[in-house]
C-alpha positions in Angstrom: 8.6 -22.7 16.3 5.6 -24.9 15.2 5.7 -26.2 11.7 1.9 -26.9 11.5 0.0 -25.0 8.9 -2.3 -22.4 10.2 -5.9 -21.8 9.0 -6.2 -18.1 8.4 -9.5 -16.3 7.7 -8.8 -13.2 5.6 -11.6 -10.6 5.4 -11.0 -7.7 2.9 -13.8 -5.2 2.6 -12.0 -3.2 -0.1 -10.5 -5.8 -2.5 -8.7 -3.8 -5.2 -5.5 -2.1 -6.2 -2.6 -2.7 -3.8 -4.8 -4.5 -1.3 -5.7 -7.1 -3.9 -2.2 -7.5 -5.2 -0.8 -7.9 -1.6 -3.4 -10.5 -0.6 -3.2 -12.5 -3.8 0.6 -12.5 -3.6 0.6 -13.4 0.1 -1.9 -16.3 -0.3 0.1 -17.6 -3.3 3.4 -17.7 -1.5 2.3 -18.4 2.1 2.8 -21.9 3.5 -0.4 -21.5 5.5 -4.0 -22.2 4.5 -6.0 -19.0 3.7 -9.7 -18.5 3.2 -10.5 -15.2 1.7 -13.8 -13.4 1.8 -13.9 -10.0 0.0 -16.0 -7.1 -1.1 -15.3 -4.9 -4.2 -13.4 -1.6 -3.7 -16.3 0.9 -3.5 -16.6 3.9 -1.1 -14.4 3.3 1.9 -16.8 5.1 4.2 -19.6 2.5 3.3 -17.2 -0.3 4.0 -16.3 1.1 7.5 -20.0 1.4 8.3 -21.4 -1.9 6.8 -18.6 -4.4 6.1 -18.6 -5.9 9.5 -22.3 -6.6 9.3 -22.0 -8.2 5.8 -19.1 -10.5 6.8 -20.8 -11.5 10.1 -23.9 -12.5 8.2 -21.9 -14.5 5.7 -19.9 -16.3 8.3 -22.9 -17.0 10.5 -24.7 -18.6 7.6 -22.0 -20.4 5.7 -18.7 -20.7 7.7 -17.9 -24.2 9.1 -14.1 -24.1 8.8 -11.3 -23.8 11.4 -9.8 -20.4 12.3 -6.4 -20.0 13.9 -6.0 -16.4 13.1 -8.1 -13.5 11.6 -6.4 -11.2 9.0 -8.2 -8.1 7.8 -7.5 -4.5 6.9 -8.3 -1.0 8.2 -11.3 -0.9 5.9 -13.0 -3.2 8.4 -14.4 -1.9 11.7 -13.1 -4.8 13.8 -14.8 -3.7 17.0 -18.1 -3.9 15.2 -17.3 -7.4 13.9 -16.4 -8.6 17.4 -19.8 -7.3 18.7 -21.6 -9.2 16.0 -19.4 -12.4 16.3 -17.8 -12.5 19.8 -16.4 -15.9 19.1 -13.9 -14.4 16.7 -12.6 -12.1 19.5 -11.1 -15.2 21.0 -8.8 -15.7 18.0 -5.7 -13.5 17.4 -6.4 -10.8 14.8 -4.0 -8.9 12.6 -5.1 -5.6 11.0 -3.0 -4.6 8.0 -3.1 -0.8 7.5 -2.8 -0.1 3.8 -3.9 3.5 4.4 -5.8 5.1 7.3 -9.0 7.1 7.6 -8.0 9.0 10.7 -8.5 12.7 10.3 -5.5 14.9 9.8 -4.3 16.7 13.0 -5.4 20.0 11.5 -9.1 18.9 11.3 -11.1 20.1 14.3 -14.6 19.0 13.2 -16.0 15.6 14.1 -17.1 12.9 11.7 -19.0 9.8 12.8 -16.3 7.6 11.2 -13.3 9.3 12.8 -13.1 6.7 15.5 -13.4 3.6 13.3 -9.7 3.0 12.6 -8.9 3.9 16.3 -11.4 1.3 17.5 -10.1 -1.3 15.1 -6.5 -0.7 16.1 -7.5 -1.0 19.8 -9.4 -4.3 19.2 -6.7 -6.0 17.1 -3.9 -8.1 18.6 -1.4 -6.6 16.2 -1.5 -3.7 13.7 0.8 -3.9 10.7 1.9 -1.0 8.5 3.3 -1.0 5.0 5.8 1.8 5.5 7.6 3.6 8.3 6.1 6.9 7.1 2.6 5.4 7.4 3.2 4.1 10.9 4.4 7.5 12.1 1.6 9.3 10.3 -1.0 7.0 11.9 0.2 7.5 15.4 0.5 11.3 14.8 -3.1 11.4 13.7 -4.2 9.0 16.5 -2.6 11.1 19.2 -4.2 14.2 17.9 -7.6 12.5 17.8 -7.3 11.2 21.4 -6.3 14.6 22.6 -9.4 16.1 21.0 -11.7 13.7 22.9 -11.4 14.1 26.7 -13.5 11.0 27.3 -10.6 8.9 26.1 -8.1 10.4 28.6 -8.9 7.9 31.3 -8.3 5.0 28.9 -5.7 6.3 26.6 -5.3 3.7 23.9 -1.9 5.0 22.6 0.5 2.9 24.7 -1.3 -0.3 23.9 -1.5 0.5 20.2 2.2 1.4 20.1 3.2 -1.8 21.7 1.4 -3.9 19.0 2.5 -2.0 15.9 4.7 -3.7 13.4 6.3 -2.5 10.2 5.6 -5.3 7.7 6.4 -4.4 4.0 3.8 -6.0 1.6 4.9 -8.7 -0.8 5.1 -7.4 -4.4 5.2 -10.1 -7.2 8.2 -9.7 -9.4 7.7 -12.9 -11.3 6.3 -11.3 -14.5 9.2 -8.8 -14.6 11.8 -11.6 -14.2 10.1 -13.8 -16.8 9.9 -11.0 -19.4 13.5 -10.0 -18.8 14.6 -13.6 -19.2 13.0 -13.7 -22.6 14.4 -10.4 -23.6 12.7 -7.1 -22.6 11.6 -4.6 -25.2 14.0 -1.8 -26.1 13.7 0.9 -23.4 12.5 4.4 -24.6 14.1 7.0 -22.3 11.4 9.4 -23.2 8.5 7.1 -22.3 6.8 8.1 -19.0 4.7 5.7 -16.9 2.1 7.3 -14.6 -0.5 5.8 -12.3 -3.3 8.5 -12.0 -5.4 6.7 -9.3 -5.4 8.9 -6.2 -2.8 11.2 -7.9 -2.6 15.0 -8.0 -3.4 15.2 -11.7 -3.3 19.0 -11.6 0.4 18.8 -10.8 1.0 16.3 -13.6 -0.9 18.4 -16.1 1.2 21.5 -15.2 4.5 19.5 -15.5 3.6 18.0 -18.9 2.4 21.4 -20.2 5.7 23.0 -19.2 7.7 20.2 -20.9 5.6 20.7 -24.0 6.2 24.4 -24.1 10.0 23.7 -23.9 9.7 21.7 -27.1 10.4 18.3 -25.5 9.0 15.1 -27.1 7.8 12.3 -24.9 5.5 9.3 -24.8 2.9 9.1 -21.9 1.6 5.8 -20.7 -1.0 5.9 -17.9 -3.2 3.6 -15.8 -6.1 4.9 -13.8 -8.8 7.6 -14.3 -8.2 9.9 -17.2 -11.1 12.4 -16.7 -8.8 15.1 -15.2 -5.9 14.6 -17.5 -5.4 17.4 -20.0 -6.8 16.4 -23.5 -3.7 18.2 -24.9 -1.5 15.3 -23.7 -1.6 12.4 -26.1 -1.3 9.1 -24.2 -1.7 5.4 -24.1 -4.1 4.3 -21.3 -3.9 0.7 -20.0 -6.6 -1.1 -18.1 -6.0 -1.1 -14.4 -6.6 -4.9 -14.3 -4.0 -5.8 -17.0 -1.0 -6.5 -14.8 1.0 -8.0 -17.6 0.5 -4.9 -19.8 1.7 -2.8 -16.8 4.9 -4.7 -16.5 5.6 -4.7 -20.2 5.0 -0.9 -20.2 7.3 -0.4 -17.2 10.1 -2.4 -19.0 9.6 -0.1 -22.0 9.5 3.2 -20.1 12.5 5.2 -19.1 10.8 7.1 -16.3 8.2 6.2 -13.6 6.4 9.3 -12.3 4.2 9.5 -9.2 2.0 12.5 -8.3 0.6 10.9 -5.1 1.2 13.3 -2.2 1.6 11.6 1.2 1.2 8.1 -0.2 1.5 5.4 2.5 2.8 2.7 0.1 3.0 2.4 -3.7 3.4 -1.2 -5.0 3.4 0.1 -8.6 6.4 2.3 -7.8 8.1 -0.8 -6.3 7.4 -2.7 -9.4 8.6 0.1 -11.7 11.9 0.3 -9.8 12.3 -3.5 -10.1 11.6 -3.1 -13.9 14.4 -0.6 -14.2 12.5 2.7 -14.5 14.1 5.8 -13.3 11.9 7.2 -10.5 10.6 10.8 -10.2 8.7 10.9 -7.0 7.2 13.4 -4.5 9.4 14.2 -1.5 6.6 13.1 0.8 4.9 9.9 1.9 6.7 6.6 1.6 8.8 7.5 -1.4 12.1 8.4 0.3 12.0 4.9 1.8 11.9 3.3 -1.6 15.1 4.8 -3.1 18.6 5.1 -1.7 19.6 8.2 0.1 22.3 9.0 -2.4 19.8 9.6 -5.2 17.2 11.5 -3.2 18.3 14.8 -4.7 18.0 13.5 -8.2 14.6 11.8 -7.9 12.5 13.5 -5.4 10.6 16.7 -6.3 8.8 19.2 -4.0 5.3 18.5 -5.2 5.0 21.3 -7.6 4.4 21.0 -11.4 7.5 23.1 -12.2 9.9 21.0 -10.1 8.4 17.8 -11.5 9.1 19.1 -15.0 12.7 19.9 -14.1 13.2 16.5 -12.6 11.9 14.8 -15.8 14.1 16.9 -18.0 17.1 16.2 -15.9 16.7 12.5 -16.7 17.0 13.3 -20.4 19.7 15.9 -20.3 21.9 15.2 -17.3 23.9 12.1 -16.5 22.0 10.0 -13.9 24.0 8.9 -10.8 25.7 5.5 -10.6 26.8 3.4 -7.7 23.4 3.2 -6.0 22.3 -0.1 -7.6 23.3 -2.4 -4.7 21.5 -0.1 -2.2 18.4 -0.1 -4.4 18.4 -3.9 -4.7 18.6 -4.1 -0.9 15.5 -1.9 -0.5 13.6 -3.9 -3.1 14.5 -7.2 -1.5 12.2 -6.5 1.5 9.2 -6.6 -0.9 10.4 -9.8 -2.7 7.5 -12.3 -2.0 9.8 -15.1 -0.9 11.2 -12.8 1.8 8.1 -10.8 2.7 5.8 -13.8 2.9 8.2 -15.7 5.0 8.4 -12.9 7.4 4.6 -12.6 7.5 4.1 -16.4 7.9 6.6 -16.5 10.8 5.0 -13.6 12.6 1.6 -15.1 12.3 2.9 -18.4 13.8 4.4 -16.5 16.7 1.2 -14.6 17.3 -0.9 -17.8 17.3 1.5 -19.5 19.6 1.5 -16.6 22.0 -2.2 -16.8 22.4 -2.3 -20.6 23.1 -2.8 -21.6 26.7 0.3 -22.9 28.5 0.0 -26.7 29.4 0.1 -27.3 33.1 
């Protein structure tokens, strides 16, 4: 394998949340040279429509660097970018799917943007997914979309897309956790609950907390994300979404991490909370069953309803939590460790670039 540094051009049309954390961590730990161009995280449908044009204009006017590989996300319409800058199509391109905008198989109406992710996946050299749940969900939606459009039957993209799909867990930075633990973490409050409300089903959260209140239980609620839908009856401490150090300090303090994100493709804050020692209470959907050992699924996963969520939270306070799962949990978290995850990404990018180079005669 070549040891030369690659020059990677990263284009992120939706630079926020998990996408931002993943890219910043990857660029920090990667041994390759990265150039990052980005747009703020506003209205994904606008990004799918216009981001390729904006990046093409910027690159045409200002870019003079070398490119060995293009790295972007599903928020980019890669097929559009290639039409505007055909010279980039000669470079290997990786599209990292943080989420996907393909319609659910139950949807029968057409939307102009339905095909954007499908076209991007077809144009890319490789498509990477952040969880096995997400990979399977994407291909289920893609197969349904292809079946609904007879014009695609003669050039079915499914076999080609399947061949270039990779599971590539995102790097999650644990440095702040390790540093705070080394200096002595704050005392943990078993009745402190950490919740990220961004893209969450807040109705379920409100129902669960109301049920716990009615039962006379006392707790402390710490949230990040939008609070407009949270019940005003629930006293809380709300942290800025951009204050990562405050998030980690709160996770080290809290006894429980709760997610109300149904069908979530990946949750880097859940990964961080697990690394910080929070007990997880998570939906039995999406990526969450992949983040915790099988032997504690019955103690941590809830069915998506407010009442079951309330029961799971109370179980943490009143029942003895299982033991003997810690080594399995550490093994799951190790795949997100930036030293391991970034090395895997670096090596795969090197292989991809080498595979596209002409063979010397």
